[in-house]
Structures are given as C-alpha cells and as structure tokens.
N, CA, C and O atoms as a Tripos MOL2 file, in Angstrom:
@<TRIPOS>MOLECULE
protein
  240   239    60     0     0
PROTEIN
NO_CHARGES

@<TRIPOS>ATOM
      1 N         145.1690   85.4840   77.1940 N.3       1 MET1
      2 CA        144.0520   85.1650   78.1240 C.3       1 MET1
      3 C         142.8910   85.9670   77.8250 C.2       1 MET1
      4 O         143.0090   87.1850   77.6910 O.2       1 MET1
      5 N         141.7250   85.3530   77.7020 N.am      2 ASN2
      6 CA        140.5050   86.1350   77.5550 C.3       2 ASN2
      7 C         139.9600   86.6610   78.8920 C.2       2 ASN2
      8 O         140.6160   86.4230   79.9060 O.2       2 ASN2
      9 N         138.8600   87.3280   78.9750 N.am      3 PHE3
     10 CA        138.3260   87.8150   80.0550 C.3       3 PHE3
     11 C         137.7870   86.7990   81.1070 C.2       3 PHE3
     12 O         137.9390   86.9290   82.3220 O.2       3 PHE3
     13 N         137.1080   85.7220   80.4620 N.am      4 VAL4
     14 CA        136.5430   84.6830   81.2650 C.3       4 VAL4
     15 C         137.5640   83.9230   82.1090 C.2       4 VAL4
     16 O         137.3530   83.6570   83.2930 O.2       4 VAL4
     17 N         138.6890   83.5810   81.4510 N.am      5 THR5
     18 CA        139.7910   82.8880   82.1210 C.3       5 THR5
     19 C         140.3690   83.8080   83.2050 C.2       5 THR5
     20 O         140.6670   83.2990   84.2850 O.2       5 THR5
     21 N         140.5300   84.9700   83.0290 N.am      6 LYS6
     22 CA        141.0810   85.8830   84.0460 C.3       6 LYS6
     23 C         140.1000   85.9450   85.2640 C.2       6 LYS6
     24 O         140.5320   85.9330   86.4170 O.2       6 LYS6
     25 N         138.7680   86.0100   84.9700 N.am      7 LEU7
     26 CA        137.7820   86.0280   86.0640 C.3       7 LEU7
     27 C         137.8970   84.7680   86.9020 C.2       7 LEU7
     28 O         137.8670   84.7530   88.1320 O.2       7 LEU7
     29 N         138.0340   83.7060   86.1050 N.am      8 LYS8
     30 CA        138.1180   82.3860   86.8460 C.3       8 LYS8
     31 C         139.3230   82.3090   87.7890 C.2       8 LYS8
     32 O         139.2250   81.7340   88.8730 O.2       8 LYS8
     33 N         140.4730   82.8930   87.3750 N.am      9 LEU9
     34 CA        141.7050   82.9210   88.1410 C.3       9 LEU9
     35 C         141.4760   83.6670   89.2790 C.2       9 LEU9
     36 O         141.8270   83.2500   90.3820 O.2       9 LEU9
     37 N         140.8930   84.7850   89.1180 N.am     10 ILE10
     38 CA        140.6880   85.8000   90.2690 C.3      10 ILE10
     39 C         139.8230   85.1210   91.2040 C.2      10 ILE10
     40 O         140.1740   85.1520   92.3830 O.2      10 ILE10
     41 N         138.6670   84.4620   90.8760 N.am     11 ILE11
     42 CA        137.8240   83.7860   91.7570 C.3      11 ILE11
     43 C         138.4800   82.7250   92.5110 C.2      11 ILE11
     44 O         138.2230   82.5950   93.7080 O.2      11 ILE11
     45 N         139.3870   81.8780   91.8600 N.am     12 LYS12
     46 CA        140.1520   80.9010   92.5740 C.3      12 LYS12
     47 C         140.9780   81.4770   93.6070 C.2      12 LYS12
     48 O         141.0580   80.9390   94.7110 O.2      12 LYS12
     49 N         141.6640   82.6530   93.2860 N.am     13 LYS13
     50 CA        142.5650   83.2580   94.2550 C.3      13 LYS13
     51 C         141.7820   83.6960   95.4460 C.2      13 LYS13
     52 O         142.2310   83.5170   96.5780 O.2      13 LYS13
     53 N         140.5490   84.3010   95.2190 N.am     14 ILE14
     54 CA        139.7150   84.8480   96.2460 C.3      14 ILE14
     55 C         139.3670   83.5470   97.2120 C.2      14 ILE14
     56 O         139.5320   83.5620   98.4320 O.2      14 ILE14
     57 N         138.9130   82.5430   96.5420 N.am     15 LYS15
     58 CA        138.4890   81.3000   97.3410 C.3      15 LYS15
     59 C         139.5400   80.9040   98.2700 C.2      15 LYS15
     60 O         139.2760   80.7570   99.4640 O.2      15 LYS15
     61 N         140.8290   80.7040   97.7610 N.am     16 LEU16
     62 CA        141.9040   80.3080   98.4280 C.3      16 LEU16
     63 C         142.1180   81.2160   99.6640 C.2      16 LEU16
     64 O         142.2950   80.7390  100.7850 O.2      16 LEU16
     65 N         142.0930   82.6070   99.3980 N.am     17 LYS17
     66 CA        142.3840   83.5070  100.5680 C.3      17 LYS17
     67 C         141.2720   83.3990  101.6050 C.2      17 LYS17
     68 O         141.5670   83.4450  102.8000 O.2      17 LYS17
     69 N         139.9180   83.2480  101.1800 N.am     18 VAL18
     70 CA        138.9290   83.0660  102.0480 C.3      18 VAL18
     71 C         139.1300   81.8100  102.8740 C.2      18 VAL18
     72 O         138.9610   81.8600  104.0920 O.2      18 VAL18
     73 N         139.4940   80.6500  102.2480 N.am     19 LYS19
     74 CA        139.8180   79.4130  103.0130 C.3      19 LYS19
     75 C         140.8800   79.6460  104.0870 C.2      19 LYS19
     76 O         140.7130   79.1910  105.2190 O.2      19 LYS19
     77 N         141.9670   80.3440  103.7550 N.am     20 MET20
     78 CA        143.0620   80.6360  104.6110 C.3      20 MET20
     79 C         142.5370   81.4190  105.7780 C.2      20 MET20
     80 O         142.8160   81.1300  106.9420 O.2      20 MET20
     81 N         141.7410   82.4560  105.4140 N.am     21 ASN21
     82 CA        141.2480   83.3930  106.4460 C.3      21 ASN21
     83 C         140.3280   82.6620  107.4880 C.2      21 ASN21
     84 O         140.3580   82.8980  108.6950 O.2      21 ASN21
     85 N         139.4690   81.7060  106.8510 N.am     22 LYS22
     86 CA        138.6340   80.8890  107.7810 C.3      22 LYS22
     87 C         139.4170   80.1080  108.7140 C.2      22 LYS22
     88 O         139.0540   80.0010  109.8860 O.2      22 LYS22
     89 N         140.4500   79.5630  108.2810 N.am     23 GLY23
     90 CA        141.3860   78.7850  109.0990 C.3      23 GLY23
     91 C         141.9980   79.6750  110.2840 C.2      23 GLY23
     92 O         142.0890   79.2650  111.4410 O.2      23 GLY23
     93 N         142.4020   80.9290  109.8560 N.am     24 LYS24
     94 CA        142.9420   81.8080  110.8180 C.3      24 LYS24
     95 C         141.7970   82.1910  111.8360 C.2      24 LYS24
     96 O         141.9870   82.1110  113.0500 O.2      24 LYS24
     97 N         140.6350   82.6000  111.3050 N.am     25 ILE25
     98 CA        139.5730   83.0160  112.1690 C.3      25 ILE25
     99 C         139.2050   81.9050  113.1920 C.2      25 ILE25
    100 O         138.9760   82.2070  114.3630 O.2      25 ILE25
    101 N         139.1520   80.6890  112.7790 N.am     26 ILE26
    102 CA        138.8110   79.5690  113.6070 C.3      26 ILE26
    103 C         139.8270   79.4400  114.6570 C.2      26 ILE26
    104 O         139.4820   79.2070  115.8150 O.2      26 ILE26
    105 N         141.1710   79.5880  114.2960 N.am     27 ASN27
    106 CA        142.2270   79.5050  115.2730 C.3      27 ASN27
    107 C         142.0770   80.6030  116.3540 C.2      27 ASN27
    108 O         142.1940   80.3600  117.5550 O.2      27 ASN27
    109 N         141.8140   81.8020  115.8570 N.am     28 ILE28
    110 CA        141.6810   82.9350  116.7790 C.3      28 ILE28
    111 C         140.5460   82.6850  117.7110 C.2      28 ILE28
    112 O         140.6200   82.9260  118.9160 O.2      28 ILE28
    113 N         139.4330   82.1660  117.0860 N.am     29 LEU29
    114 CA        138.2240   81.9410  118.0980 C.3      29 LEU29
    115 C         138.5260   80.7850  119.0500 C.2      29 LEU29
    116 O         138.0220   80.7830  120.1730 O.2      29 LEU29
    117 N         139.3840   79.7400  118.6120 N.am     30 ILE30
    118 CA        139.7630   78.7420  119.6510 C.3      30 ILE30
    119 C         140.5490   79.2560  120.7790 C.2      30 ILE30
    120 O         140.3210   78.9820  121.9570 O.2      30 ILE30
    121 N         141.5390   80.0570  120.3260 N.am     31 ILE31
    122 CA        142.5600   80.7300  121.3450 C.3      31 ILE31
    123 C         141.6030   81.5150  122.3320 C.2      31 ILE31
    124 O         141.6310   81.2680  123.5380 O.2      31 ILE31
    125 N         140.7390   82.4850  121.7820 N.am     32 CYS32
    126 CA        139.9340   83.2040  122.6440 C.3      32 CYS32
    127 C         139.1110   82.4040  123.4810 C.2      32 CYS32
    128 O         139.0030   82.7490  124.6580 O.2      32 CYS32
    129 N         138.4840   81.3470  123.0590 N.am     33 GLY33
    130 CA        137.7380   80.4300  123.8770 C.3      33 GLY33
    131 C         138.5660   79.7850  125.0810 C.2      33 GLY33
    132 O         138.1630   79.7300  126.2430 O.2      33 GLY33
    133 N         139.7430   79.3240  124.6310 N.am     34 VAL34
    134 CA        140.6510   78.8190  125.7040 C.3      34 VAL34
    135 C         141.0160   79.7840  126.7990 C.2      34 VAL34
    136 O         141.0140   79.4560  127.9860 O.2      34 VAL34
    137 N         141.3550   81.0800  126.3300 N.am     35 ILE35
    138 CA        141.5940   82.1010  127.2790 C.3      35 ILE35
    139 C         140.4880   82.3840  128.2100 C.2      35 ILE35
    140 O         140.6630   82.5360  129.4190 O.2      35 ILE35
    141 N         139.2770   82.4530  127.5840 N.am     36 PHE36
    142 CA        138.0000   82.7570  128.4730 C.3      36 PHE36
    143 C         137.8000   81.5870  129.3980 C.2      36 PHE36
    144 O         137.5450   81.8340  130.5760 O.2      36 PHE36
    145 N         137.8860   80.3630  128.9980 N.am     37 PHE37
    146 CA        137.7470   79.1590  129.7590 C.3      37 PHE37
    147 C         138.7440   79.1690  130.9470 C.2      37 PHE37
    148 O         138.3520   78.8190  132.0600 O.2      37 PHE37
    149 N         139.9890   79.5510  130.7430 N.am     38 ILE38
    150 CA        141.0020   79.5290  131.7400 C.3      38 ILE38
    151 C         140.5840   80.7010  132.7420 C.2      38 ILE38
    152 O         140.7220   80.5520  133.9570 O.2      38 ILE38
    153 N         140.0950   81.8110  132.2150 N.am     39 TYR39
    154 CA        139.6390   82.9480  133.1000 C.3      39 TYR39
    155 C         138.5960   82.4290  133.9740 C.2      39 TYR39
    156 O         138.6400   82.5710  135.1960 O.2      39 TYR39
    157 N         137.5870   81.7820  133.3110 N.am     40 LEU40
    158 CA        136.4300   81.2640  134.1630 C.3      40 LEU40
    159 C         136.8330   80.4100  135.2700 C.2      40 LEU40
    160 O         136.3570   80.5290  136.3990 O.2      40 LEU40
    161 N         137.7660   79.4940  134.9230 N.am     41 ILE41
    162 CA        138.3720   78.4950  135.8880 C.3      41 ILE41
    163 C         139.2200   79.2660  136.9750 C.2      41 ILE41
    164 O         139.1900   78.9500  138.1640 O.2      41 ILE41
    165 N         139.9390   80.2480  136.4970 N.am     42 HIS42
    166 CA        140.8960   80.9520  137.2950 C.3      42 HIS42
    167 C         140.0620   81.6270  138.4950 C.2      42 HIS42
    168 O         140.4030   81.4720  139.6670 O.2      42 HIS42
    169 N         139.1150   82.2700  138.1710 N.am     43 GLU43
    170 CA        138.3990   83.0090  139.3150 C.3      43 GLU43
    171 C         138.0570   82.0600  140.5100 C.2      43 GLU43
    172 O         138.5650   82.2810  141.6090 O.2      43 GLU43
    173 N         137.2730   81.0900  140.3330 N.am     44 PRO44
    174 CA        137.0480   80.2480  141.5350 C.3      44 PRO44
    175 C         138.2100   79.6580  142.1560 C.2      44 PRO44
    176 O         138.2670   79.4450  143.3670 O.2      44 PRO44
    177 N         139.2220   79.3660  141.2720 N.am     45 VAL45
    178 CA        140.4400   78.7150  141.9680 C.3      45 VAL45
    179 C         141.0750   79.7170  142.8690 C.2      45 VAL45
    180 O         141.5360   79.3670  143.9560 O.2      45 VAL45
    181 N         141.1190   81.0600  142.4200 N.am     46 VAL46
    182 CA        141.7170   82.0020  143.3410 C.3      46 VAL46
    183 C         140.9340   82.2740  144.5070 C.2      46 VAL46
    184 O         141.5030   82.5510  145.5620 O.2      46 VAL46
    185 N         139.5450   82.2170  144.4150 N.am     47 ASP47
    186 CA        138.6920   82.2510  145.6900 C.3      47 ASP47
    187 C         138.9690   81.0980  146.5580 C.2      47 ASP47
    188 O         139.0660   81.3140  147.7660 O.2      47 ASP47
    189 N         139.1110   79.8950  146.1080 N.am     48 ILE48
    190 CA        139.3940   78.7160  146.9570 C.3      48 ILE48
    191 C         140.7200   78.8560  147.5800 C.2      48 ILE48
    192 O         140.8490   78.5890  148.7750 O.2      48 ILE48
    193 N         141.7180   79.2530  146.8670 N.am     49 VAL49
    194 CA        143.1100   79.4900  147.3720 C.3      49 VAL49
    195 C         143.0900   80.5030  148.4660 C.2      49 VAL49
    196 O         143.7730   80.2970  149.4690 O.2      49 VAL49
    197 N         142.3380   81.6180  148.3530 N.am     50 GLU50
    198 CA        142.2550   82.6280  149.3340 C.3      50 GLU50
    199 C         141.5610   82.0940  150.6770 C.2      50 GLU50
    200 O         142.0060   82.3830  151.7880 O.2      50 GLU50
    201 N         140.4970   81.3360  150.4900 N.am     51 LYS51
    202 CA        139.7920   80.6660  151.5770 C.3      51 LYS51
    203 C         140.7120   79.8170  152.3560 C.2      51 LYS51
    204 O         140.7640   79.8380  153.5860 O.2      51 LYS51
    205 N         141.5000   79.0030  151.5280 N.am     52 ILE52
    206 CA        142.4720   78.0800  152.2080 C.3      52 ILE52
    207 C         143.4690   78.8490  152.9580 C.2      52 ILE52
    208 O         143.8080   78.4490  154.0720 O.2      52 ILE52
    209 N         143.9900   79.9600  152.4320 N.am     53 ILE53
    210 CA        145.0050   80.7040  153.0660 C.3      53 ILE53
    211 C         144.4680   81.3520  154.3160 C.2      53 ILE53
    212 O         145.1500   81.4110  155.3400 O.2      53 ILE53
    213 N         143.2430   81.8400  154.2340 N.am     54 SER54
    214 CA        142.5820   82.4570  155.4570 C.3      54 SER54
    215 C         142.3440   81.4420  156.5590 C.2      54 SER54
    216 O         142.4920   81.7490  157.7420 O.2      54 SER54
    217 N         141.9710   80.2160  156.1590 N.am     55 LYS55
    218 CA        141.8120   79.0960  157.1110 C.3      55 LYS55
    219 C         143.1540   78.7830  157.8530 C.2      55 LYS55
    220 O         143.2560   78.5570  159.0590 O.2      55 LYS55
    221 N         144.1340   78.8060  156.9620 N.am     56 ILE56
    222 CA        145.6190   78.4120  157.5160 C.3      56 ILE56
    223 C         145.8830   79.5790  158.5080 C.2      56 ILE56
    224 O         146.2070   79.3260  159.6690 O.2      56 ILE56
    225 N         145.7560   80.7650  158.0920 N.am     57 LYS57
    226 CA        146.0170   81.8880  158.9620 C.3      57 LYS57
    227 C         145.2370   81.8820  160.2570 C.2      57 LYS57
    228 O         145.7510   82.2450  161.3140 O.2      57 LYS57
    229 N         143.8650   81.4240  160.1480 N.am     58 GLY58
    230 CA        143.1060   81.3170  161.3370 C.3      58 GLY58
    231 C         143.5750   80.3330  162.2690 C.2      58 GLY58
    232 O         143.2900   80.4680  163.4590 O.2      58 GLY58
    233 N         144.3460   79.2350  161.8260 N.am     59 LEU59
    234 CA        144.7250   78.3120  162.7430 C.3      59 LEU59
    235 C         145.9560   78.7620  163.5880 C.2      59 LEU59
    236 O         146.2190   78.1760  164.6370 O.2      59 LEU59
    237 N         146.6880   79.7690  163.1480 N.am     60 PHE60
    238 CA        147.7950   80.1940  163.9480 C.3      60 PHE60
    239 C         147.4670   81.3220  164.8270 C.2      60 PHE60
    240 O         148.3250   81.7930  165.5730 O.2      60 PHE60
@<TRIPOS>BOND
     1     1     2 1
     2     2     3 1
     3     3     4 2
     4     3     5 am
     5     5     6 1
     6     6     7 1
     7     7     8 2
     8     7     9 am
     9     9    10 1
    10    10    11 1
    11    11    12 2
    12    11    13 am
    13    13    14 1
    14    14    15 1
    15    15    16 2
    16    15    17 am
    17    17    18 1
    18    18    19 1
    19    19    20 2
    20    19    21 am
    21    21    22 1
    22    22    23 1
    23    23    24 2
    24    23    25 am
    25    25    26 1
    26    26    27 1
    27    27    28 2
    28    27    29 am
    29    29    30 1
    30    30    31 1
    31    31    32 2
    32    31    33 am
    33    33    34 1
    34    34    35 1
    35    35    36 2
    36    35    37 am
    37    37    38 1
    38    38    39 1
    39    39    40 2
    40    39    41 am
    41    41    42 1
    42    42    43 1
    43    43    44 2
    44    43    45 am
    45    45    46 1
    46    46    47 1
    47    47    48 2
    48    47    49 am
    49    49    50 1
    50    50    51 1
    51    51    52 2
    52    51    53 am
    53    53    54 1
    54    54    55 1
    55    55    56 2
    56    55    57 am
    57    57    58 1
    58    58    59 1
    59    59    60 2
    60    59    61 am
    61    61    62 1
    62    62    63 1
    63    63    64 2
    64    63    65 am
    65    65    66 1
    66    66    67 1
    67    67    68 2
    68    67    69 am
    69    69    70 1
    70    70    71 1
    71    71    72 2
    72    71    73 am
    73    73    74 1
    74    74    75 1
    75    75    76 2
    76    75    77 am
    77    77    78 1
    78    78    79 1
    79    79    80 2
    80    79    81 am
    81    81    82 1
    82    82    83 1
    83    83    84 2
    84    83    85 am
    85    85    86 1
    86    86    87 1
    87    87    88 2
    88    87    89 am
    89    89    90 1
    90    90    91 1
    91    91    92 2
    92    91    93 am
    93    93    94 1
    94    94    95 1
    95    95    96 2
    96    95    97 am
    97    97    98 1
    98    98    99 1
    99    99   100 2
   100    99   101 am
   101   101   102 1
   102   102   103 1
   103   103   104 2
   104   103   105 am
   105   105   106 1
   106   106   107 1
   107   107   108 2
   108   107   109 am
   109   109   110 1
   110   110   111 1
   111   111   112 2
   112   111   113 am
   113   113   114 1
   114   114   115 1
   115   115   116 2
   116   115   117 am
   117   117   118 1
   118   118   119 1
   119   119   120 2
   120   119   121 am
   121   121   122 1
   122   122   123 1
   123   123   124 2
   124   123   125 am
   125   125   126 1
   126   126   127 1
   127   127   128 2
   128   127   129 am
   129   129   130 1
   130   130   131 1
   131   131   132 2
   132   131   133 am
   133   133   134 1
   134   134   135 1
   135   135   136 2
   136   135   137 am
   137   137   138 1
   138   138   139 1
   139   139   140 2
   140   139   141 am
   141   141   142 1
   142   142   143 1
   143   143   144 2
   144   143   145 am
   145   145   146 1
   146   146   147 1
   147   147   148 2
   148   147   149 am
   149   149   150 1
   150   150   151 1
   151   151   152 2
   152   151   153 am
   153   153   154 1
   154   154   155 1
   155   155   156 2
   156   155   157 am
   157   157   158 1
   158   158   159 1
   159   159   160 2
   160   159   161 am
   161   161   162 1
   162   162   163 1
   163   163   164 2
   164   163   165 am
   165   165   166 1
   166   166   167 1
   167   167   168 2
   168   167   169 am
   169   169   170 1
   170   170   171 1
   171   171   172 2
   172   171   173 am
   173   173   174 1
   174   174   175 1
   175   175   176 2
   176   175   177 am
   177   177   178 1
   178   178   179 1
   179   179   180 2
   180   179   181 am
   181   181   182 1
   182   182   183 1
   183   183   184 2
   184   183   185 am
   185   185   186 1
   186   186   187 1
   187   187   188 2
   188   187   189 am
   189   189   190 1
   190   190   191 1
   191   191   192 2
   192   191   193 am
   193   193   194 1
   194   194   195 1
   195   195   196 2
   196   195   197 am
   197   197   198 1
   198   198   199 1
   199   199   200 2
   200   199   201 am
   201   201   202 1
   202   202   203 1
   203   203   204 2
   204   203   205 am
   205   205   206 1
   206   206   207 1
   207   207   208 2
   208   207   209 am
   209   209   210 1
   210   210   211 1
   211   211   212 2
   212   211   213 am
   213   213   214 1
   214   214   215 1
   215   215   216 2
   216   215   217 am
   217   217   218 1
   218   218   219 1
   219   219   220 2
   220   219   221 am
   221   221   222 1
   222   222   223 1
   223   223   224 2
   224   223   225 am
   225   225   226 1
   226   226   227 1
   227   227   228 2
   228   227   229 am
   229   229   230 1
   230   230   231 1
   231   231   232 2
   232   231   233 am
   233   233   234 1
   234   234   235 1
   235   235   236 2
   236   235   237 am
   237   237   238 1
   238   238   239 1
   239   239   240 2
@<TRIPOS>SUBSTRUCTURE
     1 MET1         2 RESIDUE 1 A MET
     2 ASN2         6 RESIDUE 1 A ASN
     3 PHE3        10 RESIDUE 1 A PHE
     4 VAL4        14 RESIDUE 1 A VAL
     5 THR5        18 RESIDUE 1 A THR
     6 LYS6        22 RESIDUE 1 A LYS
     7 LEU7        26 RESIDUE 1 A LEU
     8 LYS8        30 RESIDUE 1 A LYS
     9 LEU9        34 RESIDUE 1 A LEU
    10 ILE10       38 RESIDUE 1 A ILE
    11 ILE11       42 RESIDUE 1 A ILE
    12 LYS12       46 RESIDUE 1 A LYS
    13 LYS13       50 RESIDUE 1 A LYS
    14 ILE14       54 RESIDUE 1 A ILE
    15 LYS15       58 RESIDUE 1 A LYS
    16 LEU16       62 RESIDUE 1 A LEU
    17 LYS17       66 RESIDUE 1 A LYS
    18 VAL18       70 RESIDUE 1 A VAL
    19 LYS19       74 RESIDUE 1 A LYS
    20 MET20       78 RESIDUE 1 A MET
    21 ASN21       82 RESIDUE 1 A ASN
    22 LYS22       86 RESIDUE 1 A LYS
    23 GLY23       90 RESIDUE 1 A GLY
    24 LYS24       94 RESIDUE 1 A LYS
    25 ILE25       98 RESIDUE 1 A ILE
    26 ILE26      102 RESIDUE 1 A ILE
    27 ASN27      106 RESIDUE 1 A ASN
    28 ILE28      110 RESIDUE 1 A ILE
    29 LEU29      114 RESIDUE 1 A LEU
    30 ILE30      118 RESIDUE 1 A ILE
    31 ILE31      122 RESIDUE 1 A ILE
    32 CYS32      126 RESIDUE 1 A CYS
    33 GLY33      130 RESIDUE 1 A GLY
    34 VAL34      134 RESIDUE 1 A VAL
    35 ILE35      138 RESIDUE 1 A ILE
    36 PHE36      142 RESIDUE 1 A PHE
    37 PHE37      146 RESIDUE 1 A PHE
    38 ILE38      150 RESIDUE 1 A ILE
    39 TYR39      154 RESIDUE 1 A TYR
    40 LEU40      158 RESIDUE 1 A LEU
    41 ILE41      162 RESIDUE 1 A ILE
    42 HIS42      166 RESIDUE 1 A HIS
    43 GLU43      170 RESIDUE 1 A GLU
    44 PRO44      174 RESIDUE 1 A PRO
    45 VAL45      178 RESIDUE 1 A VAL
    46 VAL46      182 RESIDUE 1 A VAL
    47 ASP47      186 RESIDUE 1 A ASP
    48 ILE48      190 RESIDUE 1 A ILE
    49 VAL49      194 RESIDUE 1 A VAL
    50 GLU50      198 RESIDUE 1 A GLU
    51 LYS51      202 RESIDUE 1 A LYS
    52 ILE52      206 RESIDUE 1 A ILE
    53 ILE53      210 RESIDUE 1 A ILE
    54 SER54      214 RESIDUE 1 A SER
    55 LYS55      218 RESIDUE 1 A LYS
    56 ILE56      222 RESIDUE 1 A ILE
    57 LYS57      226 RESIDUE 1 A LYS
    58 GLY58      230 RESIDUE 1 A GLY
    59 LEU59      234 RESIDUE 1 A LEU
    60 PHE60      238 RESIDUE 1 A PHE
C-alpha cells in the first residue's frame, strides 16, 4: 500500500465514524427534546391537578 491509498482508507473510516456519531447526536437531541417537552407539559398538568384537588377538598 502506498501513502495515498492509506490516506483514502483513513478518510473513509473517519467519514463512517462521523456519520455514526451524527446519528447518535441526533438521537440524543431527540431524547432531550422529548424530555424537555414532557417537562413543559408536566408543570401545567401538576398545577391543574393541584387546583382540582383543592376544589374537591373545598367541597367537603
């Protein structure tokens, strides 16, 4: 193997690793987005549930 073919192989390996990492990074971003979205929804839901519970307690 001469120097040029070795370089080409190394570049191919690096490209493959970058592609794999992009997939992982995108998955991590999606997971973080879902968690953040659930957190945003979770806050108002907890407030609504607390209001309902306080109204029920107020009835008794």
